[in-house]
C-alpha positions, 0 to 999 in steps of 0.5 A: 069163324067155325060153326059146329051144329051138334045134333042129338040123334033121333029117338031110338029104342034105347030111349023109350024101350024097357031094356038097356040096348047100347050101341045097336039100338035103332031109331023108332018110327017116331025117331025116323020121322023126327030126322026127316023134320030135322032135315028140312031145317038142316037144308037151310044151314051151310053144312059142309060135312057130317060127322057121326059115331058108330052107334046105330042111332047116330048112323041112321040119323046121319044117313037120313040127313045125308040122303038129300045133303050128299055131303062127306060122311065122317065117322068119329067115335070121340062123340060117342055116348058114355061107355056103360059097364058091360054087365048092364047091357041087355038088362031091364032099365028097372033091374036093381043092378042097372039102377045101382049102376046109374045111381053110381054114375050120377052120384058116387063117380063124381065124388072120386073122378079117378075111380072106375066102376067095372069097365065103364068110362069114368070122369077122367076118361070122359073129360079127356075125350071131350078135350080130344073132340074139340081138338078134332073139330079145331083141326077139321078143314071145314068151317061148318060141321054137323055132328050127330052125337048123343045126349049125355056126352053132349052135356059133357062137351058143354061143361068142357067148353065152359071150363076147359081143362079146369073142369072138375068132376063136381062142376061137370055133374052140376052141368049135366044135372041142370041141362037137358037135350032133346032128340033131334035138337040143335046145339051150336058151338062157335070157334073164333081163334081171334077171341082173347084167352082172358075172355074165355078162349075161342069156343062159345055156346051160341045155341042150346037144345033148339027143337023149334023145328019139331013143334 
């Protein structure tokens, strides 16, 4: 049995600020406090390795956790947040160009999963990356893995866990729009190779968006 503790990074300036910052957004003071609270929870878990992305908010969250855990520290960008179109980075969140892009992402993109909006990831890209992320976890030698990930892509992982390669763009959109993931919340996936395929395959969702440690 393998257990994946998927944690969304702590609050960052891109979450609460007025601009689309992208991968360089650091944690806020509140975010750093959240990560220290999360650490007290994580210390009670049998974590063997910490996986993080190259986004500053993922690295900083993971470093706070590993300050006391002292575990192997692995970079894997398969768990990175969706890639925005480059032309929206640095824009105000209420800029009409940015609003049009977001409207496209949450609406039109899922009607045509192969269509690419400028240089952003499309549904086909995100689905493929989700499959690669689960393959990466299956191949890890450790059985208890903590992944510091991101809000939107974690919801895509959930959709892929449930539907696998049969995941359609419309179903993915439904999962994404009907779920929420808080900063520093814990989600738990388990992998049991003995589970028959007719019962959904080896992956299961055990916990979603557990933020009790944050009060």
